[in-house]
C-alpha positions as CSV (number, residue, x, y, z in Angstrom):
1,M,-203.5,48.6,26.0
2,T,-201.7,50.8,23.4
3,S,-203.0,50.2,19.9
4,P,-200.7,49.1,17.0
5,F,-201.3,52.5,15.5
6,H,-200.0,54.3,18.5
7,Q,-197.1,51.9,18.8
8,K,-196.0,52.7,15.2
9,I,-196.3,56.4,15.9
10,R,-194.1,56.2,19.0
11,A,-191.5,54.1,17.2
12,A,-191.4,56.6,14.3
13,L,-191.0,59.6,16.6
14,S,-188.1,58.0,18.4
15,D,-186.3,57.0,15.2
16,D,-183.7,59.8,14.5
17,N,-182.7,58.4,11.1
18,L,-186.4,58.4,10.0
19,Q,-186.9,62.0,11.3
20,S,-183.9,63.2,9.4
21,A,-184.9,61.5,6.2
22,L,-188.5,62.8,6.3
23,D,-187.4,66.4,7.1
24,G,-185.0,66.3,4.2
25,N,-187.6,65.0,1.8
26,A,-190.2,67.5,2.8
27,E,-188.0,70.6,2.7
28,R,-186.5,69.8,-0.8
29,R,-189.8,68.8,-2.3
30,Q,-191.7,71.9,-1.1
31,A,-189.0,74.3,-2.4
32,S,-188.8,72.7,-5.8
33,I,-192.6,72.4,-6.2
34,Y,-193.3,76.1,-5.6
35,E,-190.5,77.1,-7.9
36,S,-191.7,74.9,-10.7
37,F,-195.1,76.5,-10.9
38,L,-193.5,79.8,-11.7
39,S,-193.0,78.7,-15.3
40,L,-196.8,78.3,-16.0
41,P,-198.2,81.1,-18.1
42,E,-201.2,81.5,-15.7
43,D,-201.6,81.5,-12.0
44,R,-201.4,78.0,-10.4
45,D,-204.9,78.2,-9.0
46,V,-206.3,78.7,-12.5
47,Y,-204.8,75.3,-13.5
48,R,-206.0,73.7,-10.2
49,Q,-209.6,74.8,-10.8
50,R,-209.5,73.5,-14.4
51,A,-208.1,70.2,-13.3
52,H,-210.7,69.9,-10.5
53,Q,-213.5,70.5,-13.1
54,V,-212.1,67.8,-15.4
55,R,-211.7,65.2,-12.6
56,A,-215.2,66.1,-11.3
57,K,-216.7,65.6,-14.8
58,V,-215.0,62.2,-15.2
59,V,-216.1,60.9,-11.8
60,A,-219.6,62.1,-12.3
61,D,-219.9,60.6,-15.8
62,L,-217.6,57.6,-15.2
63,D,-219.7,55.1,-17.1
64,F,-219.7,57.2,-20.2
65,Y,-216.0,57.8,-20.2
66,L,-215.2,54.1,-19.4
67,N,-217.3,53.0,-22.3
68,Q,-215.6,55.4,-24.6
69,F,-212.2,54.4,-23.4
70,E,-212.9,50.7,-23.7
71,T,-214.3,51.1,-27.3
72,H,-211.0,52.7,-28.4
73,L,-208.9,50.2,-26.5
74,K,-210.6,47.3,-28.3
75,A,-210.2,49.1,-31.7
76,N,-206.5,49.5,-30.9
77,G,-206.0,45.8,-30.2
78,I,-205.6,46.0,-26.4
79,K,-207.3,43.3,-24.4
80,I,-209.6,44.5,-21.6
81,H,-210.3,42.8,-18.3
82,H,-212.7,44.0,-15.6
83,A,-211.9,43.3,-11.9
84,K,-214.5,43.9,-9.3
85,D,-212.0,43.4,-6.5
86,A,-208.4,42.5,-5.7
87,E,-209.1,38.8,-5.8
88,Q,-210.4,39.0,-9.4
89,A,-207.5,41.2,-10.5
90,V,-205.0,38.8,-9.1
91,K,-206.7,35.8,-10.8
92,I,-206.6,37.6,-14.2
93,I,-202.9,38.3,-13.8
94,L,-202.2,34.8,-12.7
95,D,-204.2,33.3,-15.6
96,I,-202.2,35.4,-18.1
97,A,-198.9,34.5,-16.5
98,L,-199.6,30.8,-16.3
99,L,-201.0,30.6,-19.8
100,S,-197.8,32.1,-21.2
101,D,-195.6,30.0,-18.9
102,A,-194.0,33.1,-17.5
103,K,-191.0,32.7,-15.2
104,T,-190.1,36.3,-14.5
105,V,-192.2,39.5,-14.2
106,V,-190.7,43.0,-14.1
107,K,-192.8,45.8,-12.6
108,S,-192.7,49.5,-12.7
109,K,-194.2,51.5,-9.9
110,T,-198.0,50.8,-9.6
111,M,-200.1,51.8,-6.7
112,V,-202.8,49.4,-7.9
113,G,-200.2,46.6,-7.7
114,E,-199.6,47.5,-4.1
115,E,-203.3,47.6,-3.5
116,I,-203.9,44.1,-4.7
117,H,-200.6,42.7,-3.3
118,I,-199.8,41.1,-6.6
119,N,-196.2,40.3,-5.8
120,H,-197.2,38.0,-3.0
121,Y,-199.6,36.0,-5.2
122,L,-197.2,35.7,-8.1
123,E,-194.3,34.5,-5.9
124,K,-196.6,31.8,-4.4
125,K,-196.8,30.4,-7.9
126,N,-193.0,30.4,-8.2
127,I,-193.0,33.4,-10.5
128,K,-190.1,35.7,-9.9
129,V,-191.3,39.3,-9.5
130,V,-188.8,42.2,-9.6
131,E,-189.6,45.8,-8.8
132,T,-187.6,48.1,-11.2
133,D,-188.2,51.6,-9.8
134,L,-185.0,52.2,-7.8
135,G,-186.9,53.0,-4.6
136,E,-189.3,50.1,-5.0
137,Y,-186.4,47.8,-5.7
138,I,-184.6,48.9,-2.5
139,V,-187.7,48.3,-0.3
140,Q,-188.5,45.0,-2.0
141,I,-185.1,43.4,-1.3
142,R,-185.4,44.7,2.3
143,G,-188.8,43.0,2.6
144,E,-190.6,46.3,3.3
145,P,-193.6,48.0,1.7
146,P,-193.1,51.5,0.1
147,A,-193.1,54.4,2.6
148,H,-194.3,57.1,0.1
149,I,-196.4,57.2,-3.1
150,I,-193.6,58.9,-5.1
151,T,-190.4,58.2,-3.1
152,P,-190.8,54.6,-1.8
153,A,-187.5,54.5,0.1
154,V,-187.9,58.0,1.7
155,H,-187.4,56.5,5.2
156,L,-183.9,55.3,4.4
157,N,-180.6,57.1,4.2
158,R,-177.6,56.2,1.9
159,S,-176.0,54.1,4.6
160,D,-179.1,52.0,5.0
161,V,-179.2,51.4,1.3
162,G,-175.4,50.6,1.2
163,H,-175.7,48.0,3.9
164,T,-178.8,46.5,2.3
165,F,-177.0,46.1,-1.0
166,Q,-174.0,44.6,0.7
167,E,-176.0,42.1,2.6
168,V,-178.6,41.1,0.0
169,L,-176.7,41.6,-3.3
170,D,-173.3,40.6,-2.0
171,V,-171.5,43.7,-3.3
172,P,-168.8,45.8,-1.5
173,Y,-170.3,48.4,0.8
174,T,-170.6,51.9,-0.5
175,N,-172.7,54.9,0.5
176,D,-172.0,56.8,-2.7
177,V,-175.4,57.4,-4.3
178,S,-174.1,57.2,-7.9
179,E,-172.4,53.9,-7.2
180,L,-175.5,52.5,-5.6
181,T,-177.6,53.5,-8.6
182,Q,-175.2,51.9,-11.0
183,I,-175.2,48.7,-9.0
184,A,-179.0,48.5,-9.3
185,R,-178.8,49.4,-13.0
186,S,-176.3,46.6,-13.8
187,I,-178.4,44.0,-11.9
188,L,-181.7,45.0,-13.3
189,R,-180.6,45.5,-17.0
190,Q,-180.3,41.7,-17.6
191,I,-183.6,41.0,-15.8
192,F,-185.3,43.5,-18.1
193,L,-183.9,41.7,-21.2
194,E,-185.0,38.2,-19.9
195,A,-188.5,39.1,-18.5
196,D,-191.6,37.4,-19.8
197,I,-194.1,39.9,-18.6
198,G,-194.0,43.6,-17.7
199,I,-196.5,45.0,-15.3
200,S,-197.1,48.8,-15.0
201,G,-199.6,51.2,-13.6
202,V,-201.4,53.8,-15.7
203,N,-201.2,57.5,-14.7
204,F,-204.0,58.5,-17.1
205,G,-206.2,56.8,-19.7
206,V,-207.3,59.1,-22.5
207,A,-211.0,58.3,-23.2
208,E,-211.1,59.8,-26.7
209,S,-208.3,57.6,-28.1
210,G,-207.8,54.7,-25.7
211,T,-204.3,55.9,-24.9
212,L,-202.4,54.7,-21.9
213,C,-200.1,57.4,-20.4
214,L,-197.3,56.4,-18.0
215,V,-194.8,58.9,-16.5
216,T,-191.4,58.0,-15.1
217,N,-188.0,59.5,-14.6
218,E,-185.8,56.4,-14.5
219,G,-186.7,54.7,-17.8
220,N,-188.0,51.5,-16.1
221,G,-191.5,52.3,-17.2
222,R,-190.4,52.2,-20.8
223,M,-188.4,49.0,-20.2
224,V,-191.4,47.3,-18.7
225,T,-193.7,48.3,-21.5
226,T,-191.3,47.7,-24.4
227,L,-189.0,44.7,-23.8
228,P,-191.3,41.9,-22.5
229,D,-193.6,40.2,-25.0
230,I,-196.6,40.7,-22.7
231,H,-197.5,44.0,-21.0
232,I,-200.2,44.2,-18.3
233,A,-201.4,47.6,-17.3
234,L,-203.2,47.9,-13.9
235,M,-205.6,50.8,-13.8
236,G,-208.2,52.1,-11.3
237,I,-211.4,52.8,-13.2
238,E,-211.3,56.5,-12.2
239,R,-207.9,57.3,-13.8
240,L,-209.4,58.8,-17.0
241,V,-209.2,62.1,-18.8
242,P,-211.6,62.9,-21.6
243,S,-209.1,64.3,-24.2
244,F,-205.5,65.1,-25.0
245,D,-206.1,68.7,-24.0
246,D,-207.1,67.4,-20.6
247,L,-204.1,65.1,-20.5
248,A,-201.8,68.1,-21.2
249,L,-203.4,70.0,-18.3
250,M,-202.8,67.0,-15.9
251,L,-199.2,66.6,-17.2
252,N,-198.6,70.3,-16.4
253,L,-199.7,69.7,-12.8
254,L,-198.6,66.1,-11.9
255,P,-194.8,66.3,-12.2
256,R,-194.7,69.8,-10.8
257,S,-196.7,68.7,-7.7
258,A,-194.9,65.4,-7.3
259,T,-191.2,66.2,-7.9
260,G,-191.0,69.9,-8.8
261,Q,-190.3,69.1,-12.5
262,K,-192.0,70.8,-15.4
263,I,-192.3,67.4,-16.9
264,T,-191.0,63.9,-16.2
265,V,-188.0,62.6,-18.1
266,Y,-190.2,60.0,-19.9
267,T,-193.9,60.4,-20.7
268,N,-194.9,57.3,-22.6
269,L,-198.1,57.3,-24.7
270,I,-199.2,53.8,-25.6
271,H,-201.9,53.1,-28.2
272,S,-201.5,49.5,-29.2
273,P,-199.4,46.4,-29.1
274,R,-196.4,46.1,-31.5
275,R,-197.6,46.4,-35.1
276,P,-196.4,44.2,-38.0
277,G,-192.9,45.2,-39.1
278,E,-192.0,47.0,-35.9
279,E,-188.8,45.9,-34.2
280,D,-189.9,46.1,-30.6
281,G,-192.8,46.8,-28.2
282,S,-194.9,44.2,-26.4
283,L,-196.8,41.8,-28.7
284,E,-199.7,41.6,-26.2
285,R,-201.1,44.4,-24.1
286,H,-203.7,43.9,-21.4
287,V,-205.5,46.5,-19.4
288,I,-207.1,45.5,-16.1
289,L,-209.7,48.0,-15.0
290,L,-210.0,47.7,-11.2
291,D,-213.0,48.7,-9.1
292,N,-212.1,47.4,-5.7
293,G,-214.4,49.7,-3.8
294,R,-214.2,52.7,-6.2
295,E,-217.8,52.6,-7.4
296,N,-219.1,52.4,-3.8
297,L,-216.8,55.3,-2.9
298,R,-218.1,57.3,-5.9
299,Q,-221.6,57.0,-4.4
300,S,-220.5,58.1,-1.0
301,P,-219.8,61.6,0.6
302,L,-216.1,60.9,0.0
303,N,-216.4,60.8,-3.8
304,D,-214.1,63.8,-4.3
305,I,-211.1,61.7,-3.2
306,L,-211.4,59.9,-6.6
307,Y,-210.1,63.1,-8.2
308,C,-206.7,62.3,-6.8
309,I,-203.9,62.0,-9.5
310,R,-201.4,60.4,-7.0
311,C,-198.8,63.1,-7.0
312,G,-197.9,62.7,-3.3
313,A,-197.7,66.4,-2.7
314,C,-200.0,66.3,0.3
315,L,-197.6,63.8,2.0
316,N,-194.7,66.2,1.6
317,V,-196.5,69.2,3.3
318,C,-198.3,67.2,6.0
319,P,-196.8,67.9,9.4
320,V,-198.0,64.5,10.7
321,F,-196.6,62.5,7.8
322,R,-193.3,64.4,8.2
323,E,-193.1,63.1,11.8
324,I,-194.3,59.5,11.5
325,G,-193.7,58.5,7.8
326,G,-195.7,56.1,5.6
327,H,-195.2,52.9,7.6
328,A,-197.1,54.3,10.5
329,Y,-200.4,54.4,8.6
330,I,-201.8,51.0,9.6
331,G,-205.2,49.5,10.2
332,R,-206.6,48.3,13.5
333,E,-205.1,44.8,12.9
334,G,-201.7,46.3,12.1
335,Q,-201.7,46.0,8.2
336,I,-200.0,48.8,6.4
337,T,-202.1,50.7,3.9
338,P,-200.6,51.3,0.4
339,Y,-201.9,54.8,0.6
340,P,-200.4,56.8,3.5
341,G,-200.5,60.5,4.4
342,P,-203.5,62.8,4.1
343,I,-204.8,61.2,0.9
344,G,-204.5,57.8,2.3
345,S,-206.3,58.8,5.5
346,V,-209.4,59.3,3.3
347,L,-208.8,56.8,0.5
348,S,-207.9,53.8,2.7
349,P,-211.1,54.0,4.8
350,G,-213.1,54.7,1.6
351,L,-211.7,51.7,-0.3
352,F,-210.9,49.1,2.5
353,G,-213.4,49.9,5.2
354,I,-213.8,52.6,7.8
355,S,-213.9,50.1,10.6
356,E,-210.4,49.0,9.7
357,F,-208.8,52.3,8.6
358,G,-211.1,55.0,10.0
359,Q,-208.5,55.8,12.7
360,L,-206.2,57.2,10.1
361,A,-208.4,60.3,9.8
362,R,-207.2,61.3,13.3
363,A,-203.6,61.4,12.1
364,S,-204.1,64.9,11.0
365,S,-203.7,68.4,12.4
366,L,-206.4,69.7,9.9
367,C,-204.1,72.6,9.1
368,G,-205.3,72.6,5.5
369,A,-201.8,72.4,3.9
370,C,-202.9,69.3,2.0
371,K,-205.8,71.2,0.3
372,D,-203.6,74.2,-0.5
373,I,-201.0,72.0,-2.2
374,C,-203.3,69.6,-4.0
375,P,-203.1,70.1,-7.8
376,V,-206.8,69.3,-8.3
377,D,-208.0,71.2,-5.2
378,I,-209.4,68.3,-3.2
379,D,-210.8,69.4,0.2
380,I,-209.1,66.6,2.2
381,P,-209.6,68.2,5.6
382,K,-213.4,68.3,5.0
383,M,-213.4,64.6,4.2
384,L,-211.2,63.7,7.2
385,L,-213.8,65.3,9.4
386,R,-216.5,63.3,7.6
387,I,-214.7,60.1,8.4
388,R,-214.2,61.1,12.0
389,S,-217.9,61.7,12.4
390,A,-218.9,58.5,10.5
391,G,-220.3,55.5,12.3
392,Q,-218.4,52.2,12.3
393,S,-219.4,49.6,9.7
394,D,-218.1,46.1,9.1
395,E,-219.1,46.4,5.4
396,R,-216.3,47.7,3.3
397,S,-216.7,51.1,1.7
398,T,-220.1,51.6,3.4
399,F,-220.7,54.6,5.7
400,K,-223.4,55.1,8.3
401,W,-223.8,58.8,8.9
402,T,-224.8,59.2,12.5
403,A,-224.5,61.9,15.1
404,P,-220.9,63.0,15.2
405,I,-220.2,62.9,18.9
406,K,-221.9,59.6,19.5
407,A,-220.5,57.9,16.4
408,A,-216.9,59.0,16.9
409,R,-216.9,57.5,20.5
410,I,-215.0,60.6,21.8
411,P,-213.7,60.4,25.3
412,F,-215.6,62.4,28.0
413,A,-212.9,65.0,28.5
414,I,-212.5,65.8,24.8
415,K,-216.3,65.7,24.1
416,Y,-217.1,68.4,26.7
417,G,-213.8,70.2,26.1
418,L,-214.7,70.7,22.5
419,Q,-218.1,71.9,23.4
420,L,-216.5,74.5,25.7
421,F,-214.0,75.5,23.0
422,S,-216.9,75.9,20.5
423,F,-218.7,78.2,23.0
424,I,-215.6,80.3,23.5
425,G,-214.4,80.3,19.8
426,V,-217.6,81.7,18.3
427,S,-217.3,84.9,20.2
428,A,-214.4,87.3,19.6
429,S,-214.7,88.8,23.1
430,R,-214.9,85.4,24.8
431,F,-212.0,84.0,22.7
432,G,-209.8,87.1,23.5
433,L,-210.6,86.8,27.2
434,A,-209.6,83.1,27.2
435,Q,-206.3,84.0,25.5
436,N,-205.5,86.6,28.1
437,I,-206.4,84.1,30.9
438,A,-204.1,81.5,29.4
439,G,-201.3,84.1,29.0
440,F,-201.8,85.1,32.7
441,F,-201.3,81.5,33.8
442,S,-198.2,81.2,31.7
443,Y,-196.5,83.6,34.0
444,W,-197.1,81.4,37.1
445,V,-197.8,77.8,36.2
446,K,-194.7,75.6,35.5
447,P,-195.7,72.0,35.3
448,R,-192.9,69.6,35.8
449,S,-194.0,67.3,33.0
450,G,-194.3,69.9,30.3
451,W,-197.3,71.6,28.8
452,I,-199.6,68.7,28.4
453,P,-202.7,69.6,30.5
454,M,-205.0,67.0,28.9
455,P,-205.6,63.9,30.9
456,K,-204.0,60.8,29.5
457,I,-207.4,59.2,29.0
458,T,-208.1,61.7,26.2
459,G,-205.2,60.3,24.1
460,W,-203.8,63.8,23.5
461,G,-200.7,63.2,25.5
462,L,-199.7,60.0,23.8
463,S,-198.1,61.5,20.8
464,R,-198.6,65.3,20.9
465,D,-197.0,68.2,22.7
466,F,-199.1,71.0,23.9
467,P,-197.2,74.3,23.5
468,K,-196.9,76.8,26.3
469,P,-199.5,79.6,25.9
470,S,-198.2,82.9,24.7
471,K,-198.1,85.7,27.3
472,R,-199.7,88.0,24.8
473,P,-202.1,86.8,22.0
474,F,-201.0,87.4,18.4
475,R,-203.9,89.7,17.8
476,F,-202.9,91.9,20.7
477,R,-199.3,92.1,19.5
478,F,-200.3,92.6,15.8
479,N,-202.6,95.5,16.7
480,Q,-199.7,97.3,18.3
481,L,-197.9,97.5,15.0
482,D,-198.2,100.3,12.5
483,Q,-199.5,99.6,9.0
484,A,-196.0,99.2,7.4
485,D,-195.0,96.7,10.0
486,K,-198.2,94.8,9.4
487,V,-197.6,94.4,5.7
488,A,-194.0,93.3,6.4
489,N,-195.3,90.7,8.9
490,I,-197.9,89.4,6.5
491,N,-195.2,88.9,3.8
492,N,-193.0,87.1,6.4
493,Y,-195.8,84.7,7.1
494,F,-196.7,84.0,3.5
495,P,-193.5,84.2,1.5
496,L,-194.2,81.3,-0.9
497,K,-197.6,82.6,-1.9
498,E,-196.1,86.0,-2.6
499,V,-193.5,84.5,-4.9
500,V,-195.9,82.2,-6.7
501,N,-198.5,84.9,-7.4
502,G,-196.1,87.8,-7.9
503,N,-193.7,87.0,-10.7
504,W,-195.9,85.9,-13.6
505,D,-195.5,89.1,-15.6
506,T,-191.7,89.1,-15.2
507,F,-191.5,85.5,-16.3
508,N,-193.7,85.9,-19.4
509,K,-192.0,89.1,-20.6
510,S,-188.6,87.5,-20.4
511,T,-189.6,84.3,-22.3
512,N,-191.9,86.0,-24.9
513,R,-188.9,87.9,-26.2
514,E,-187.2,84.6,-27.0
515,S,-187.8,82.3,-30.0
516,N,-189.0,78.7,-29.6
517,L,-185.6,77.5,-30.5
518,N,-183.8,79.6,-27.9
519,R,-186.2,78.7,-25.2
520,F,-186.0,75.0,-26.1
521,E,-182.2,75.2,-25.8
522,I,-182.4,76.8,-22.4
523,E,-184.9,74.3,-21.0
524,F,-183.2,71.2,-22.5
525,T,-179.7,72.1,-21.3
526,E,-181.1,72.9,-17.8
527,L,-182.3,69.3,-17.7
528,G,-178.8,68.0,-18.4
529,G,-179.1,67.6,-22.2
530,T,-176.6,68.9,-24.7
531,M,-177.1,70.3,-28.2
532,T,-175.3,71.0,-31.5
533,F,-176.7,73.3,-34.1
534,C,-175.9,72.6,-37.7
535,S,-177.1,72.5,-41.3
536,L,-178.2,69.3,-43.0
537,Y,-175.0,69.4,-45.0
538,D,-172.8,69.3,-41.8
539,L,-174.9,66.7,-39.9
540,G,-173.0,63.6,-41.0
541,N,-169.5,65.0,-40.2
542,L,-170.6,66.3,-36.8
543,I,-172.1,62.9,-35.8
544,V,-168.9,61.1,-36.9
545,N,-166.7,63.5,-35.0
546,F,-168.9,63.3,-31.9
547,L,-168.7,59.5,-31.9
548,N,-165.0,59.3,-32.7
549,E,-164.2,61.6,-29.7
550,R,-165.8,58.9,-27.5
551,D,-164.2,55.9,-29.3
552,I,-167.6,54.7,-30.5
553,D,-167.7,52.9,-33.8
554,R,-170.9,50.9,-33.6
555,I,-174.4,52.3,-32.9
556,Q,-178.0,51.2,-32.9
557,S,-180.0,53.4,-35.2
558,W,-183.3,54.0,-36.9
559,S,-183.5,52.8,-40.5
560,E,-182.3,54.7,-43.6
561,Q,-185.9,55.5,-44.6
562,T,-186.6,57.2,-41.2
563,L,-183.5,59.4,-41.1
564,P,-182.1,62.2,-43.4
565,L,-181.4,60.7,-46.8
566,G,-178.0,59.1,-47.2
567,L,-177.0,59.7,-43.5
568,L,-176.5,56.0,-42.5
569,K,-174.5,55.4,-45.7
570,F,-172.2,58.3,-44.9
571,L,-171.7,57.0,-41.3
572,N,-170.9,53.5,-42.5
573,E,-168.4,54.9,-45.1
574,N,-166.7,56.8,-42.3
575,G,-166.2,53.9,-39.9
576,I,-169.5,54.0,-37.9
577,F,-171.3,50.7,-38.1
578,T,-175.0,50.9,-37.7
579,Q,-177.7,48.3,-36.9
580,Q,-181.3,48.3,-35.9
581,E,-181.2,45.3,-33.6
582,A,-181.0,45.9,-29.9
583,D,-177.7,45.0,-28.2
584,N,-177.0,45.6,-24.6
585,N,-173.3,46.2,-25.4
586,I,-173.9,49.1,-27.8
587,R,-173.0,52.4,-26.3
588,A,-174.9,54.8,-28.5
589,G,-178.3,55.0,-30.2
590,L,-179.4,57.3,-33.0
591,T,-183.0,58.4,-33.6
592,G,-185.1,61.0,-35.3
593,T,-187.8,63.0,-33.6
594,L,-191.4,63.8,-34.4
595,A,-191.3,67.3,-32.7
596,A,-190.1,69.1,-29.7
597,I,-191.7,71.3,-27.0
598,S,-190.0,74.6,-26.2
599,E,-191.6,75.3,-22.8
600,T,-190.3,72.0,-21.3
601,G,-187.2,71.1,-23.4
602,T,-188.9,67.9,-24.5
603,I,-188.5,65.8,-27.7
604,L,-191.1,63.4,-29.1
605,V,-189.7,60.1,-30.2
606,P,-192.2,58.0,-32.2
607,S,-192.4,54.3,-32.7
608,G,-193.0,52.6,-36.1
609,I,-191.4,50.5,-38.7
610,G,-187.7,51.2,-38.9
611,R,-187.8,53.1,-35.6
612,P,-186.7,50.8,-32.8
613,Q,-187.6,52.2,-29.4
614,T,-184.6,50.6,-27.8
615,A,-182.3,52.9,-29.7
616,S,-183.4,55.7,-27.4
617,L,-183.5,53.5,-24.3
618,L,-180.8,50.8,-24.0
619,P,-177.6,52.6,-25.0
620,N,-175.9,55.0,-22.5
621,L,-175.8,57.7,-25.1
622,H,-178.9,58.8,-27.0
623,L,-178.3,61.0,-30.2
624,A,-181.4,62.6,-31.6
625,I,-181.9,64.6,-34.8
626,L,-184.3,67.5,-34.5
627,F,-185.4,69.9,-37.2
628,S,-185.7,73.3,-35.8
629,D,-189.0,74.1,-37.6
630,N,-190.6,71.1,-35.7
631,I,-190.4,72.9,-32.3
632,V,-193.9,73.8,-30.9
633,D,-194.8,76.1,-28.1
634,D,-196.4,73.9,-25.5
635,L,-197.5,70.4,-24.4
636,S,-201.0,70.8,-25.5
637,T,-200.0,71.7,-29.1
638,A,-197.6,68.7,-29.2
639,L,-200.2,66.2,-27.9
640,N,-202.6,67.3,-30.6
641,I,-200.2,66.5,-33.5
642,A,-202.3,64.3,-35.7
643,Q,-199.7,61.6,-36.2
644,I,-199.5,60.8,-32.5
645,K,-202.8,58.9,-32.4
646,D,-201.7,56.8,-35.4
647,L,-198.6,55.4,-33.7
648,S,-198.4,52.3,-31.5
649,S,-196.5,54.5,-29.0
650,V,-194.7,57.8,-28.7
651,T,-192.3,58.8,-25.9
652,L,-191.8,62.4,-24.7
653,I,-188.1,62.6,-23.5
654,S,-186.8,65.4,-21.4
655,G,-183.1,64.9,-20.9
656,P,-181.2,61.9,-19.4
657,S,-182.6,59.3,-17.1
658,R,-182.5,60.3,-13.5
659,T,-183.6,59.5,-10.0
660,A,-183.5,61.1,-6.5
661,D,-184.8,58.0,-4.6
662,I,-181.9,57.9,-2.2
663,E,-181.7,60.8,0.2
664,M,-183.2,63.1,-2.5
665,T,-179.8,63.1,-4.1
666,L,-179.9,63.4,-7.9
667,S,-178.3,60.5,-9.8
668,I,-178.1,60.4,-13.6
669,G,-178.4,57.3,-15.8
670,V,-180.6,54.9,-13.9
671,H,-182.2,52.6,-16.6
672,G,-182.2,54.9,-19.6
673,P,-179.3,56.9,-21.1
674,E,-176.9,59.0,-19.1
675,Q,-176.6,61.5,-21.9
676,V,-179.0,62.8,-24.5
677,H,-177.5,64.9,-27.3
678,I,-179.6,66.7,-29.9
679,F,-178.3,67.6,-33.4
680,C,-180.6,70.5,-34.2
681,V,-180.8,71.0,-38.0
682,N,-181.8,74.2,-39.7
683,R,-183.5,73.8,-43.0
């Protein structure tokens, strides 16, 4: 009888729409990822090794960093909860929700939330739960789990989404991605404003300061952590970095590996609940630190998998994931794991039990692409082999390391076939002879059923095609080439590596000749932002003219004390009414900035008294005032600005809100502003 796992694989392979969607995602992601690493001042592998060392240090000394993190969380006024397993985590969330009489919960993307199935339990208590990431929202209203860590609706095309919106939301059918995005925006905006609780994940916790770091592109993460009175952050206990320098390192790697961006549109750093006198921000913040098998995993031979920063890059390069998609990664009883792909094939058995999910380790070609792309250099193939050789255990997250062949219960034909292959493969002469024999038979043998010589009992022919042997081995053909042809052939086989490792000097020379200001302008405008350069004397007139051209006469702004002296008075005298209170009907918001980062085109927008965060979040147009002498070189310098740790929160903003959750098609203005315009003031 065919297992549910093989049934899912067969269904995925026969689904033409799925195949097209997965191919499109993989090709675009890979191209943008390799290109984005060119902007780093050092080789990508240097960053990967640093990140590996940081994550290894945290996992090895987890108790120390957790204690340090919790000490600062308490000092910052954030409430801490410990959950040994999913059941305890769910109970904590339900207790908070019931105590506050919550009716509506809004969620930004959180893998821990998927792991503990929190939506199901909240809905059982008649609490409405709404996913707010566009991809998550689409799969939620379809009644499906996410199909990818980063792109939850990767398995759907625009027509699928259009029909879903038509059937579920009762709107006219459209397959225009921008229109579909605006439909979701209009529906979710009111839900954000009415929600009682916001639930988010945590990308990184900074141990030295108790900072919660969340990265998003759409703006929903900011909505969830700013608008509701209560914010609950779900966090795996391993998601820590020691310092802000380490955070900068991870933020240089995570978005590049996940989406091919130098930095996400919004990087939200949260230190505390709303402070007295502040206009917005959650009044209560809770952090739930979840174990759920992580401590056992840390003590196992698979502990390196805890280094993962959830970028999803290994999914995009995996030839198996590209064919079967995320929904095919299921347990023996048919339950879909929240962690698909190569990383999920290790993490799922490690967290939820090898007896249930150990089979996923066989959904791999062991080609090594996942290790090569991993931003923290996790050796995933090595751990897949460990799981394949592990004995079965009914106890979750416990491994019994026994003899590989016996424990893996390998069929007779594969068992002795692999032994024969090992005998041949360890000798160059025997391997060469075997290649020539296979090539000889390729002249004469023409099986009617295709090149699948393995018996069906091995399982090989169920979902794999065995290619026709080459008439001449590659080594034979390669040795016939002269040296120049060999070099050309090597470059053809490894074009991406050549590009990544070959252009650092060219890039650095071109950028080092430019000032911080010029580079910032280039980066910011490439992200879709616009800029006006001016003196402090001209600032008021330029803002008035900018707003008049768009028929805007009312804006939400920071207070008089937080903006250039006399600016708000000037705006009011010239017909621009300003207010600090949030209003969903206001079309423009005006804020200052703490600093800007030239290498990524990013502005830092702080919270504080007289600095409503909603001014840079709710209106469709965000106007920001930046003083040119506040532009710093890089992310690490910006994160070490002393004032940052004293703020309840600060947001790094890189251009307008955006998403590519539908068919990898870029759409601007999801939940945050469609336009960000900077008035850059020289002084």
